[in-house]
N, C-alpha and C positions, 0 to 999 in steps of 0.2 A: 504494500500500500504506500509505503514511504517513497519507494522508487517511482511509482506511478505519479505521485504528487510532484516529485522533483522533476520528472520528465515533462509534466504538464506546465510547471512554472518555467522550465527552460524553453518550451515551445512558445509560451507567451512572450518571454524575453526575446526570443528569436524574431518574432513578428514585430515587436515594438522597437527594438534596437539591435539589429543584427551585428553591428561591429562589436558591441559589448558582449554579446552572446558568443561570438567567435573568439574573442579575447579570453573569456571565461573558460571556454572549451580548451584552449591552448594552455592557460595558466593553471588549470586544476591539478594536473600531475605534479607540477612544481610545488604548489601549495600543500599537496598531500605529503610530498617528501619532506617539506619543512616541518610538518606537524609530527613526524615520527619521533624526534627526540623528546618532545613534550609528552607523548604517549608513554614512552619508556620511563620518564621521570614520574609520571602519574602512577604507573604500575609499581615502581620501586617504592614510592611513598605509601601506597596502599599496603604493600607487603610489610614495610617497616611498622606501620600503625597496627597491623594485625599481630605482628610479633610482640610489640609493646603491650598490647591488650592481653595476649596469651600469657606473657610473663607476669603482668599485674594480677591476673585472675587465677594463676596457678595455685597459690595458697588456698583459695576458696575451693578449688577443685579437689585438692588433696584432703582438706578437712571435710569434704562432703557437704557442700551447700545444698539446701533443699530444692 
């Protein structure tokens, strides 16, 4: 469904302003490549927060929280 909406919005943009649509079509892979490091950092931060949470909740697990 999300892909269909994106395709519909792109078609509307293509009709209204085709130079911008062509630029977006050419720039999209480069923008995706630039976003990869941010995705890696987000994954590492999520893992670190999960580790900290597990370390902090470990005593409660050992003592048998209800």
